[in-house]
C-alpha positions as CSV (number, residue, x, y, z in Angstrom):
1,M,203.5,69.4,127.6
2,A,204.1,69.7,131.4
3,E,202.0,67.4,133.7
4,K,200.5,68.5,136.9
5,V,201.3,67.1,140.3
6,I,198.2,67.5,142.6
7,M,197.4,67.0,146.3
8,P,196.0,63.4,146.4
9,Q,193.0,62.5,148.4
10,L,194.2,59.7,150.7
11,G,190.9,59.0,152.3
12,L,187.2,59.5,151.9
13,T,187.3,62.3,154.6
14,M,190.5,64.0,153.5
15,K,189.9,67.6,152.3
16,E,193.4,69.1,152.4
17,G,196.9,68.1,153.0
18,K,200.1,69.6,154.2
19,L,203.4,69.7,152.3
20,V,205.8,68.5,154.8
21,H,208.9,68.2,152.7
22,W,210.2,68.1,149.1
23,I,212.3,65.2,148.5
24,K,213.1,66.3,145.0
25,K,213.9,69.9,144.1
26,V,213.4,71.9,140.8
27,G,215.7,70.6,138.3
28,D,216.0,67.1,139.4
29,E,215.2,64.1,137.2
30,V,212.3,62.0,138.5
31,K,210.9,58.5,137.6
32,K,207.4,57.5,137.3
33,D,206.2,56.3,140.8
34,E,209.4,57.8,142.5
35,P,208.8,59.5,145.8
36,I,209.1,63.3,145.3
37,A,207.5,64.8,148.4
38,E,206.2,64.0,151.9
39,I,202.6,65.1,152.5
40,E,200.5,64.8,155.7
41,S,196.9,64.2,156.3
42,D,195.0,64.5,159.6
43,K,195.7,60.7,160.0
44,A,199.1,59.8,158.6
45,T,202.2,61.0,156.6
46,F,202.7,59.7,153.1
47,E,205.3,59.8,150.4
48,L,203.8,61.4,147.2
49,E,204.8,59.5,144.1
50,A,205.5,61.2,140.6
51,P,202.7,60.6,138.3
52,V,204.9,60.6,135.2
53,G,208.7,60.5,134.6
54,G,210.5,63.7,133.6
55,T,212.0,66.7,135.2
56,L,210.6,68.5,138.0
57,I,210.3,72.0,136.4
58,K,208.1,74.0,139.0
59,I,207.1,73.8,142.6
60,V,203.9,75.5,143.5
61,A,203.3,74.7,147.0
62,Q,206.1,75.3,149.5
63,E,207.1,73.2,152.5
64,G,204.6,73.9,155.2
65,S,201.8,74.8,152.8
66,I,198.3,73.4,153.6
67,V,196.7,72.5,150.2
68,P,193.2,71.5,149.2
69,I,192.9,68.2,147.5
70,T,193.4,68.2,143.6
71,D,195.0,71.4,143.9
72,T,198.2,71.7,141.8
73,I,201.6,71.6,143.8
74,A,204.1,71.1,141.1
75,Y,204.8,70.4,137.3
76,I,206.9,67.7,135.8
77,G,208.0,68.1,132.2
78,E,211.0,68.3,129.9
79,P,214.3,69.7,130.9
80,G,214.0,73.5,130.3
81,E,210.5,73.4,129.2
82,E,208.7,76.7,129.6
83,L,205.2,76.5,131.2
84,Q,202.5,77.9,128.8
85,D,200.9,81.2,130.0
86,N,197.4,79.5,130.6
87,I,199.0,77.0,132.8
88,I,200.9,79.7,134.7
89,K,197.5,81.6,135.2
90,E,195.9,78.3,136.2
91,S,198.4,77.7,139.1
92,V,198.2,79.9,142.0
93,E,200.9,80.1,144.5
94,I,199.7,79.0,147.9
95,E,198.8,81.9,150.0
96,S,201.0,82.8,152.9
97,S,197.9,82.7,155.2
98,K,197.7,78.9,154.5
99,I,201.3,78.3,155.4
100,E,201.8,77.1,159.0
101,Q,204.8,78.8,160.3
102,K,206.9,77.2,163.1
103,N,209.4,79.5,164.9
104,I,212.4,77.4,166.2
105,D,214.0,78.6,169.3
106,K,216.4,77.0,171.6
107,E,213.7,75.3,173.7
108,D,212.5,73.5,170.5
109,T,215.8,71.9,169.8
110,D,216.3,70.5,173.4
111,C,214.8,67.1,174.3
112,D,214.9,64.6,177.0
113,V,215.7,61.7,174.7
114,L,217.4,61.8,171.3
115,V,217.4,58.6,169.2
116,I,219.9,58.2,166.4
117,G,218.6,55.7,163.8
118,G,215.0,54.9,162.8
119,G,215.3,51.0,162.4
120,P,213.3,48.6,164.5
121,G,215.4,49.4,167.6
122,G,215.4,53.3,167.2
123,Y,211.8,54.0,166.3
124,V,210.5,51.5,169.1
125,A,212.8,53.3,171.6
126,A,211.5,56.8,170.6
127,I,207.9,55.7,170.7
128,H,208.5,54.2,174.1
129,A,210.3,57.3,175.4
130,S,207.6,59.5,174.4
131,Q,205.0,57.1,176.0
132,L,206.9,57.4,179.4
133,G,206.6,61.2,179.1
134,A,210.0,62.1,177.7
135,K,210.3,64.8,175.0
136,T,211.7,62.7,172.3
137,K,213.4,63.4,168.9
138,L,214.6,60.9,166.4
139,I,217.2,61.4,163.6
140,E,217.3,59.2,160.6
141,K,219.5,59.7,157.5
142,D,217.4,57.7,155.1
143,K,214.1,55.8,155.4
144,L,212.2,55.1,158.5
145,G,212.2,51.3,159.3
146,G,216.0,50.9,158.7
147,T,217.6,47.9,157.1
148,C,214.8,45.5,158.3
149,L,211.9,47.2,156.9
150,N,213.5,48.6,153.7
151,R,216.3,46.2,152.6
152,G,216.0,43.2,154.9
153,C,213.3,41.3,156.9
154,I,210.2,42.6,155.2
155,P,211.1,42.8,151.6
156,T,212.7,39.3,151.5
157,K,209.8,37.8,153.3
158,A,207.4,39.4,150.7
159,L,209.5,37.6,148.0
160,L,209.7,34.5,149.9
161,H,205.9,34.3,150.2
162,T,205.6,34.7,146.4
163,T,208.1,31.8,145.9
164,E,206.1,29.7,148.4
165,I,203.0,30.2,145.9
166,I,205.1,29.4,142.9
167,K,206.2,26.1,144.5
168,K,202.7,25.3,145.2
169,F,201.7,25.8,141.5
170,K,204.7,23.8,140.4
171,N,203.3,20.9,142.6
172,A,199.6,21.5,141.9
173,E,199.2,18.0,140.3
174,S,200.1,16.2,143.4
175,Y,196.8,17.9,144.9
176,G,194.7,16.8,141.9
177,I,194.9,20.1,140.3
178,K,195.8,19.5,136.7
179,N,196.8,21.5,133.5
180,V,198.0,24.4,135.7
181,E,199.9,26.9,133.5
182,F,201.4,30.3,135.0
183,K,203.8,33.0,134.3
184,V,206.1,34.8,136.7
185,D,205.9,38.6,136.2
186,Y,208.9,39.8,138.1
187,A,207.9,43.5,137.6
188,V,204.6,42.8,139.5
189,I,206.4,40.8,142.2
190,Q,208.8,43.6,142.8
191,K,205.9,46.2,142.9
192,R,204.1,44.1,145.5
193,K,207.2,43.8,147.5
194,N,207.8,47.6,147.3
195,D,204.0,48.3,148.2
196,V,204.3,46.2,151.3
197,V,207.5,48.1,152.3
198,K,206.0,51.5,151.7
199,Q,202.7,50.6,153.6
200,L,204.7,49.6,156.6
201,R,207.1,52.6,156.4
202,N,204.1,55.0,156.3
203,G,202.8,53.1,159.4
204,V,205.9,53.8,161.2
205,Q,205.7,57.5,160.2
206,Y,202.3,57.5,161.7
207,L,203.2,55.9,164.9
208,L,206.0,58.3,165.5
209,K,203.6,61.2,164.8
210,K,200.9,59.7,166.9
211,N,203.3,59.5,170.0
212,N,204.6,63.1,169.3
213,V,208.2,62.2,168.3
214,E,209.8,64.6,166.1
215,V,211.5,62.9,163.2
216,I,214.6,64.8,161.9
217,K,216.0,63.8,158.4
218,G,219.9,64.0,158.4
219,V,223.2,62.5,159.2
220,A,224.1,62.7,162.9
221,S,227.6,63.2,164.5
222,F,228.5,64.0,168.0
223,K,229.9,67.3,169.0
224,D,229.9,66.2,172.7
225,K,228.1,63.9,174.9
226,N,224.9,66.0,175.0
227,T,225.2,67.7,171.5
228,V,224.6,66.2,168.1
229,L,225.0,68.0,164.9
230,V,222.7,67.0,162.1
231,K,223.5,67.5,158.5
232,E,221.1,67.4,155.4
233,N,222.4,68.5,152.1
234,D,223.7,72.1,152.9
235,T,221.7,72.5,156.1
236,E,222.9,72.0,159.7
237,R,221.2,71.8,162.9
238,T,222.5,71.1,166.4
239,I,220.3,69.3,168.9
240,T,221.0,69.0,172.7
241,S,219.6,66.1,174.6
242,E,219.7,65.0,178.2
243,K,219.9,61.2,177.0
244,V,221.0,59.9,173.7
245,I,220.4,56.3,172.3
246,I,222.4,55.1,169.5
247,A,220.7,52.7,167.1
248,T,222.5,53.0,163.7
249,G,222.1,49.5,162.9
250,S,224.6,47.6,160.6
251,E,225.9,47.3,157.1
252,A,226.7,44.3,154.7
253,V,230.3,43.0,155.0
254,K,232.1,43.2,151.7
255,I,235.2,41.0,151.0
256,N,237.6,41.5,148.1
257,I,237.6,38.7,145.6
258,P,240.1,38.8,142.7
259,G,238.6,39.4,139.5
260,G,235.0,40.4,138.5
261,N,233.8,43.0,140.9
262,N,231.3,44.2,138.4
263,S,229.4,41.0,138.8
264,I,229.2,41.2,142.6
265,I,226.2,42.3,144.5
266,T,225.0,42.4,148.0
267,S,221.5,41.8,149.5
268,N,220.7,45.6,148.8
269,E,221.0,45.1,145.0
270,A,219.7,41.7,145.1
271,L,216.4,43.0,146.2
272,E,216.3,45.6,143.4
273,L,217.1,43.3,140.5
274,E,214.9,43.9,137.5
275,E,215.3,40.4,136.1
276,I,215.9,36.9,137.7
277,P,219.4,35.9,137.0
278,A,219.8,32.6,135.1
279,E,222.6,31.5,137.5
280,I,223.8,33.0,140.6
281,V,226.4,32.0,143.0
282,I,225.7,33.1,146.7
283,V,228.7,33.3,149.0
284,G,227.6,32.6,152.7
285,G,225.2,29.9,154.0
286,G,223.9,31.8,157.0
287,A,220.2,33.2,157.2
288,I,220.7,35.6,154.5
289,G,222.3,33.3,152.0
290,V,219.9,30.4,152.4
291,E,216.8,32.8,152.2
292,F,218.1,34.2,148.9
293,A,218.9,30.8,147.6
294,T,215.3,29.8,148.3
295,I,214.0,32.9,146.6
296,F,216.1,32.6,143.5
297,S,215.8,28.8,143.0
298,N,212.0,28.9,143.3
299,M,212.0,31.8,140.7
300,G,213.8,29.7,138.3
301,S,217.6,30.5,138.8
302,K,220.3,27.9,138.9
303,V,221.8,28.5,142.4
304,S,225.1,27.6,143.9
305,L,225.5,28.1,147.6
306,V,229.0,28.5,149.1
307,E,229.9,28.3,152.8
308,M,233.2,28.4,154.3
309,L,232.3,26.3,157.5
310,P,231.3,22.6,157.6
311,Q,227.4,23.2,157.7
312,L,224.8,25.7,156.6
313,L,223.4,28.0,159.2
314,P,226.5,28.1,161.4
315,G,225.5,28.5,165.1
316,M,222.2,26.6,164.7
317,D,221.6,23.0,165.7
318,S,223.6,20.9,163.3
319,E,220.8,18.2,162.7
320,I,218.4,20.9,161.8
321,A,220.9,22.5,159.4
322,L,221.6,19.1,157.8
323,I,217.9,18.6,157.2
324,L,217.6,21.9,155.5
325,E,220.5,21.3,153.3
326,N,219.0,18.3,152.0
327,E,215.8,20.1,151.3
328,L,217.7,22.7,149.5
329,K,219.5,20.1,147.4
330,Q,216.3,18.5,146.5
331,N,215.0,22.0,145.2
332,G,218.0,21.9,142.7
333,I,220.5,24.0,144.7
334,D,224.2,23.0,144.7
335,I,225.8,23.4,148.0
336,Y,229.5,23.6,148.9
337,T,230.4,23.5,152.4
338,N,233.9,23.7,153.6
339,A,234.5,25.7,150.6
340,K,235.6,29.3,149.7
341,L,235.2,31.5,146.6
342,T,238.8,32.4,145.5
343,E,238.4,34.2,142.1
344,I,236.0,35.5,139.7
345,K,236.7,35.2,135.9
346,E,234.5,37.7,134.2
347,G,233.0,37.0,130.8
348,K,229.9,37.8,128.6
349,P,227.2,36.8,129.1
350,Q,228.5,34.5,132.0
351,N,231.4,34.7,134.5
352,I,233.3,31.8,136.1
353,A,233.2,31.6,139.9
354,V,236.2,29.6,141.1
355,V,235.3,27.8,144.4
356,N,238.1,26.1,146.3
357,Q,236.9,23.0,148.3
358,Q,239.1,20.7,150.1
359,N,242.1,22.0,147.9
360,K,240.1,21.3,144.7
361,N,239.1,24.2,142.4
362,I,235.6,24.1,141.0
363,E,234.6,26.4,138.2
364,I,230.8,27.5,138.3
365,K,229.2,29.4,135.4
366,T,227.3,32.5,136.7
367,E,225.7,35.5,135.9
368,K,225.8,37.2,139.5
369,I,227.7,36.6,142.7
370,L,225.7,37.6,145.8
371,L,227.8,38.1,148.9
372,A,226.0,37.2,152.0
373,V,228.8,36.8,154.4
374,G,227.2,38.8,157.3
375,R,226.9,42.3,158.6
376,K,228.9,44.5,160.9
377,P,228.0,47.6,163.1
378,Y,227.3,50.8,161.3
379,L,229.6,53.5,163.0
380,A,230.4,55.8,160.0
381,G,230.4,59.6,160.8
382,L,229.2,59.4,164.3
383,N,232.4,60.9,165.7
384,L,232.0,58.8,168.8
385,G,235.4,60.0,170.1
386,K,233.9,63.5,170.6
387,A,231.6,62.0,173.1
388,N,234.3,59.6,174.5
389,V,232.3,56.6,173.7
390,N,234.2,53.3,173.7
391,Y,233.9,51.0,170.7
392,D,235.9,48.7,168.5
393,N,235.2,47.0,165.3
394,K,232.7,44.6,166.8
395,G,230.6,47.5,167.9
396,I,229.9,49.9,170.7
397,K,230.5,48.7,174.4
398,V,227.6,48.7,176.6
399,D,226.8,47.2,180.1
400,E,223.8,45.0,181.0
401,Q,221.6,48.2,181.2
402,L,222.8,49.0,177.5
403,K,224.5,51.9,178.8
404,T,227.9,53.0,177.3
405,N,230.9,54.2,179.3
406,V,229.5,57.7,179.1
407,D,226.6,58.1,181.6
408,N,223.9,59.6,179.4
409,I,224.5,57.6,176.3
410,Y,223.0,54.1,175.5
411,A,223.3,52.0,172.5
412,I,221.0,49.1,171.0
413,G,220.6,46.7,168.3
414,D,223.2,45.7,165.5
415,V,225.5,48.6,166.5
416,I,226.6,46.8,169.7
417,G,227.4,43.7,167.9
418,G,226.4,40.2,169.1
419,I,223.1,38.9,167.9
420,L,222.0,41.0,165.0
421,L,218.3,40.6,164.9
422,A,215.6,43.0,164.4
423,H,213.4,41.8,167.4
424,L,216.2,41.8,169.8
425,A,216.9,45.5,168.8
426,S,213.3,46.4,169.5
427,A,213.4,44.6,173.0
428,Q,216.7,46.4,173.7
429,G,215.3,49.8,172.6
430,I,212.4,49.5,175.3
431,K,214.9,48.4,178.0
432,A,217.4,51.1,177.2
433,V,214.7,53.8,177.4
434,E,213.4,52.6,180.7
435,N,217.0,52.5,182.2
436,A,217.8,55.9,180.6
437,L,214.6,57.4,182.4
438,G,215.6,55.9,185.7
439,K,213.2,52.9,185.9
440,N,216.0,50.3,186.4
441,S,214.3,48.1,183.9
442,Y,215.0,44.3,183.8
443,Q,214.3,42.4,180.6
444,N,215.6,38.9,179.9
445,T,217.1,39.5,176.4
446,D,219.0,36.1,176.6
447,I,216.0,34.1,175.2
448,V,216.2,35.2,171.7
449,P,214.6,33.1,168.7
450,A,216.6,32.7,165.6
451,C,214.3,32.5,162.7
452,I,215.1,31.4,158.9
453,Y,212.3,31.8,156.3
454,T,213.1,29.1,153.8
455,N,210.8,26.4,152.9
456,P,210.4,24.6,155.1
457,E,211.2,27.4,157.8
458,V,213.8,27.0,160.5
459,A,213.7,28.4,164.1
460,G,215.5,27.8,167.2
461,V,216.0,29.2,170.8
462,G,218.2,28.3,173.6
463,L,221.0,25.9,173.6
464,T,221.9,23.6,170.6
465,E,222.8,20.0,171.2
466,E,226.5,21.0,170.4
467,E,226.5,23.7,173.1
468,A,224.9,21.5,175.6
469,K,227.4,18.9,175.2
470,K,230.3,21.4,175.4
471,Q,228.8,22.7,178.8
472,G,228.7,19.2,180.2
473,L,224.9,19.3,180.9
474,N,222.9,16.4,181.9
475,Y,220.4,16.8,179.2
476,K,218.0,14.6,177.1
477,V,216.9,15.0,173.5
478,S,213.4,14.4,172.3
479,K,212.2,14.5,168.6
480,F,209.0,14.4,167.0
481,P,209.1,14.1,163.1
482,L,206.5,15.9,161.0
483,K,205.8,12.7,159.0
484,S,203.6,11.7,162.1
485,S,201.7,14.9,162.1
486,G,198.2,14.8,160.7
487,K,198.2,18.6,159.8
488,A,201.6,18.2,158.1
489,L,200.4,15.4,156.1
490,A,197.2,17.2,155.2
491,I,198.9,20.2,153.8
492,G,201.5,18.1,152.0
493,N,204.5,19.5,153.8
494,N,205.7,16.9,156.2
495,S,209.6,17.2,156.0
496,G,211.2,18.3,159.3
497,L,211.0,17.8,163.1
498,V,210.6,19.4,166.4
499,K,213.6,18.9,168.7
500,I,213.5,19.6,172.4
501,L,216.6,19.7,174.7
502,S,215.6,19.4,178.3
503,D,217.3,18.9,181.7
504,K,217.2,15.2,182.8
505,K,216.6,15.8,186.4
506,Y,213.9,18.6,186.4
507,G,212.5,18.7,182.9
508,E,213.5,22.3,182.3
509,I,213.7,23.3,178.7
510,L,217.0,24.1,177.6
511,G,216.6,24.6,173.8
512,V,214.0,23.9,171.2
513,H,214.8,23.6,167.4
514,I,212.2,23.2,164.7
515,I,212.2,22.7,160.9
516,A,208.8,22.8,159.7
517,P,206.2,24.9,157.9
518,R,205.5,28.1,160.0
519,A,208.5,27.2,162.5
520,T,209.1,30.8,163.0
521,D,205.6,31.1,164.4
522,L,205.8,27.8,166.5
523,I,208.9,28.9,168.2
524,A,207.0,31.5,170.2
525,E,205.7,28.9,172.4
526,A,209.0,27.6,173.4
527,C,210.3,31.2,174.0
528,L,207.5,31.7,176.4
529,A,208.0,28.5,178.2
530,M,211.8,29.2,178.7
531,R,211.0,32.7,179.8
532,M,208.8,31.2,182.4
533,E,211.4,28.5,183.3
534,G,208.8,25.9,182.1
535,T,209.3,22.1,181.9
536,V,208.6,19.6,179.3
537,E,205.7,18.2,181.5
538,E,204.0,21.7,181.4
539,I,204.1,21.8,177.5
540,A,202.7,18.1,177.4
541,T,199.8,18.7,179.7
542,T,198.9,21.9,177.8
543,I,195.9,21.0,175.6
544,H,197.0,21.9,172.0
545,A,194.3,22.3,169.3
546,H,193.9,19.4,166.7
547,P,194.9,19.3,163.9
548,T,197.7,21.9,164.1
549,L,201.4,22.0,163.7
550,A,201.7,23.2,167.2
551,E,200.7,19.7,168.4
552,C,204.2,18.7,167.2
553,V,205.8,20.6,170.1
554,A,203.5,19.0,172.6
555,E,204.3,15.5,171.1
556,A,208.1,16.2,171.4
557,A,207.4,17.2,175.0
558,H,205.4,14.0,175.6
559,I,208.4,12.0,174.4
560,A,210.7,13.9,176.9
561,C,208.4,12.9,179.6
562,G,208.4,9.2,178.5
563,T,204.8,9.2,177.5
564,P,204.9,9.4,173.7
565,I,201.4,9.3,172.1
566,H,201.8,9.6,168.3
567,A,205.5,8.7,168.0
568,G,206.4,5.4,166.5
């Protein structure tokens, strides 16, 4: 028998909701808890999930309808199922008087700023543009939040936090907690991850609505420098705008490997696995690779990590990278640097990954092969040539103001290449908007922290020691090991160090590199100090709370000043 889909009550004060958009249409198959519609209360916009699995056999409330809570808006049943007479009588089509009609005219389609892409660069740009008084619209072809929120930063961090808890349970006896038994329920872990993502995505929707940004669903392509065509399914819409900001992000790089393409996954598929693989080979030892290695190894997989270059985390400080490599090895991960995956021999239930290291072939049994070899700018379908925008396979070309060669078009984030980080995209979004609206904004986007959420975490900002040597700078290195930190010893996680590079003559901070618990939080102090052109003396003479891990930064600064306190 068909099941009702009702307008839910999304808060104690909610009396009715608006049916904004049907994600599914009549005849579509739906899974339990799969989003089928977007609804809006007086406070936020939410995705309505299917209460049961089946086929969407009838839609009662049309888009734009205002529906009282608990009223029926649709039915889910078996394909071809006829609704019973009593159900038909029960369901009343929403009266036309309750439907908010919006007449679209030419003026509605024009805006001051049009943002293409709703990731951490795009939605921040759109919100800031509206805050500055610009009529703003945002186009997103998929889900708000982009790769970062939906398939990157946030879901991986949710999983990494879970694995951190698992690791603590495994080591519980060292803290005097005995007879600890636990079971990993991966379905629940995945649900929590998805709930976190959904909550944040709804938050982005709410912020855009609060700031009067119109969100348009569809794929964008240029018709000319001021005109963008938006396509969604069989519908098309043309939008004209004075300024356009491109923020379409990036996509995973895929490489061709002879053999088993059926066993190859990217980070997207890795996040949606229903079971933990018994064995997995991860190709790429950058941020994505080492984070997934941490996730799967702590979940119980046998992990092999393959990196083509001599060290993990290419581009980061080599001493810090080596410490992390040793930590990962202690966690049971096999690491192959100066190595390359050359072939996959498919088999059941296991495959064989052939890894060439120093001209020697190594065969590794594995269930899955995860490609984590990097990302590239996403330019598909934009028709940049119609707007005469310059670009190449490294991304869209921009100047210091983030403006392209076309005077009214700007680009930000991963789509311009360079450092592909969400927080940089957000900062660039603010800078681009202010420049587009004539503020001639200056923001220092050179001091960008890089953060790796392994266990322990890794973070760095500024020059590495290798870069300082290459530039011939007169610098000094000061290091404080976590084994000398009271807080690190107290929490049972004292592997790592804080490393500061500073100018010998003036003490100006050139770079800071940390491997420690919560290193990704600790690095903010270094970023601020460098932003203010601070010195090691200023950090050393700043009173840091005790006991904290932040003291390690101060201790490293004391060493740089020649006044070590707790260093042996």
